[in-house]
Structures are given as C-alpha cells and as structure tokens.
N, C-alpha and C positions, 0 to 999 in steps of 0.2 A: 741783222741789226743796223738801225738807223746811224747815221753819222753823229760823233760826239757834239753836243752843243759847245759853242764857244763863249764862255763867260768872262773872258780876259778883257774885253772892253768896258766891262761893268765893275772891275775890281775896285777902283778908286772912287766911284760915285755911287756904288750900291747903297751904302748908308743913307746917302741923302735922297735918292730914290725911293727908298723904304719909307723914310720919314715923311716925304711929300704925301705918299699914298695912304700910309696907316699910321702915321704918327709913332708914338712909341710901343704900340700894341704889339707887334711881332717880336721885338726884343721882350717885352714882358711875358710873352709865351715861352720864350726860349730859356729864362732864367727862372721861371715859377717854382720849378722843383729843385733848384739849387741847393736848398738845405738836403734834401734826400741824397746828393751825390757826394757829401762830404766825406763818406766812409769809403769810396772808391779809391782803388790804387791804380789802375791801367784802363783808360778810356780809348775807345774808338769813337772818333768824331768824324762823321761823314757830311760833307758839303756843307761846312761852316761859313762859307763865303769869306768876308774879310776878317773873320775871327773874333767877333766881339763876345760871342759866347765863350769861346775857348779862353780868352783872356779872364774872364769872370770865374770860370771854374778852376783856373790855376791859381787864382787870388784866393778863392774860396776854401781850396783843398791844396795845402802846401805838400802833401806827400803824393799827389796824383801824377802819373805820365800820361801823356796824350799821344795818340797816333792819330794824325789828321789826314784823310783821304779827300782828295777832290780833284776833278777833271782839269781845273784851271791853275796853271802855274803862278799866274798874277794874283788870284785869290789866296793861294797858299803863301805867296810872298808877303801880302798884306797881313795874313794871319800871323806870320813869324815876327813881323814888325810891332804888331800889336801885343803878341805876348812878352815883348820887351826883356826885362830881366828874367822871366820864366822861360824863355826860348830853350834853354837847355834841357827842359822837360818835355818838349814836343819833337816828336819825329813826324815829317811829312812824307807823302806819298801822292804823287801825281798819276792818276790812272781814272778812267772811265769804270764807275761802280759796277757797270755790266760785265766788266771783265776782271774786276779784282777778286783775288784770291787770299783768303787769309793764310799764313803760314802755321807757325807752332804757338801763336799768342793765345792767352787765357783772359780776355777781357772781363772785367766784372762791371762795366759801364759801357752802353752804347747811346749815343745822342745823334738823332737825326731831325734837324729843325728846318722845316720848310726845303725838304731835300726829296722825299719820296714822292712828292708829287711831280716830280720830272720823269717819272718812268710809269710803264703800264702795269696793270695788276700782274701779269705774268713776270715781268722783269723784277717787280718788288718781291714776288713769292721767291723767285731763285735767289736773289740777294739774301733774303731772311734765312733761307736754309743754309746758304753758305756761313753767315754770320754766327748762327746757332753752333756750328761745329767749333767755333772759337771762342766761346763764351764760358764762363766758370758757371756752375750751379749757383743760382741765387743772384745772378747777375741782373741789373737794371737796364730798361730800355727806356729812353726818354724821347718823346716825340712832340713836336709841335708842326701844325700844318693847318691847311685850309679844309673846311668841309660845306656840304650844302643841307642845311636842315630840311627836314621833311614838312614843311609849312608853306605858308604864302610868303614869309620874308625870304626863305629859301629859294623859291620859285622865280620871284620878281625882283630879288635884290642879289642875294648871294651867287646864284647860278651866273646871271650876266656878269659879275664882277669877276669870278673865277674864269668865264670864257674870255673876257677882255685881257686878263693876265696872262693866259695861255697865248692869245693872240699877240700881245706884246713882246713876249719872250721868244715867240717865234720870230719875229721880225729883228729883234735884238741880238739873239744868240744862235737861232737856227734850231731851238727846241721844237721836237715834232710831236711830243705828247699833247693830247686835246682834251683830255678828261682826268679828273682825279681817280688813281687808283683804289681797289678795294682790297685791303690787306688784313683785315680782322681776322678772317679765317686762317691767313698763313701764319701770322703771329700766334694765335691760339694752337694752331698745330705744331708749332715750334717750342710750344711749352711757356710761352709769355702771356702771364695772366694780368690784367688791368688791375692796378691797385686804386688808382685815382685819376679823376680827368676834370678839367677846367675848361669853359667855353667864354670867350670874349666877342664883342660886336654881334650880339644878337645870334650867336653860334656859328658864325663865318670862320672863327678861329678857335682852334682847341689846343690845348696841352695836356699831355697825360704821362703817367709812367707805369711800366709794367715789370714784373719781377719772373725771372726764368725759374721754371720747377727745379727742385733740388735732385731730382731722380736721376 
C-alpha cells in the first residue's frame, strides 16, 4: 500500500481552490440528491474534506447522525467547525480508508463525494465490500465524482483535465493514484443498484445515488 496522502495543508484553502477551478459545480453535485437523504438516520460520510456537504446534510435532516471518516485531521477539524451547532451529531474518525474497518454500525446512508477517485480500482472494490457489511438493507449510497465521457469531449477536454488534477494533487498531497477507478461492477456485486444519475460540465462531473438490495 502506498503512503497516505497528506491533505492537511489544503484544509483551509480547499474551498477556494475548488471555486477557482470549477466554481459551484462540485458542490452542486454533492447536494443534488440531498432531498433523498432526509429519511436517513445514520450516515457514513467518507472524505468530505472541509465539511460543506456534512453541514448541509445536518441542516436538512435534524434526526441524522454522521460518522465522518477522513485521513486528514485538519479536514476533520474544519468539518466539525462547519457543523457548528450540529457538531454533537457528528463522530469523526481519522484513518486511511484503505485501513478502515467498520465496527457494528448499520448505516442507512453512505456519501462519497469526490473521494473514490483517490484510490485504485482494487482499493475501491475492497472498500465497497467492507462497507456493505455495515449497511442496512435499502441503504442509499450517494456518489459525486469525475468521469471521462466516451466521446470527443472526453478525449480532448475531460481526460486532460483529470490528468492535470491528478498531477496537481500528487504535487500538493503526495497522492499516487493516476487514473479514475472503475467501481461499477463492485457496487453492483455488493447489491447497490443505481436509481438516478445526473451529469454536469459536458459529462466531466456526475452525481448519482444507489440503493442497496433488501435481501
């Protein structure tokens, strides 16, 4: 396993870096399916960075409790600050997702926004398998991320952008991943069926939510 990337230096400026590069588009992806999350009671939120999604989830759903997992202590601190008066409903855990193991939780919501792209296909598949054991039947999995459309835009615009982002995060954080993982098969094998999907910026960004089978 490669070394854990260090996102601590980006914690206080991540929002502005995101805005400079993509404006509000990434955050629009994060909260697009917020209405579908209002019935959830226990959420696993992995890699939410500075916590903007977690804050809005807590505001939209007064009954939910959040388990926030991130490898960066600085990011988790920012998340708790942003949670503000809702912080009592947040439990944080600092660990590399590749080493994380659920305990006896039964999450009914999983949120991974611009997070799975930090790992290889094999690492994501292993994480999905572990998460499955800790989720309740019918649980929702909400995902936002980058993708490379299979068209001219994907070849000449989306692919270079994604490669540039990987290069930048390698310099800034030590991230070693170089390509987007393929996790469709792993999610389907784990019983998570896609319900809806939305794309932005010509297909460079997507947001989707899936539901776990009740078997």
